[in-house]
C-alpha positions, 0 to 999 in steps of 0.5 A: 590247290583244291581238289574236287570232291565227288559226293556220289553215293554208292549203294552196295545193293544197287540191284534188287537180286544183289545181296547187301554186303556184309560188315562186322563191326567190333567195337565195345563203345556201345553208342558209337557202335549204334551210331555207325551200324545205323550209318551203314544200314542206311548206305545199304550194308547189312551189319552185325556188331559184337563188343569184344575181341573174342567175339570179333575173332570168331565173327572174322574166322567164320568167313561170312563177312565182306568187311570187319571194322575192328576197334583196338582197345577191346576187352578180353582180346584187344584188336591187335591180338585179334589181328 
């Protein structure tokens, strides 16, 4: 049995007055982080990237992001320590 898949595109800032949702991307793989950042920006999100656990923890605690995407294997503090 197959399940139909919807390919509806959702823009987080569909009205001109809405602020785009913000994402904190924590990943030490610079190429992957750049690829994901580009993707989310194209979808209408505001993205801030950091590349180690300590910076990720500081960003997450700042309260300025709607979502934190957190890698597990990070320098300084790993993702589990950040959680």
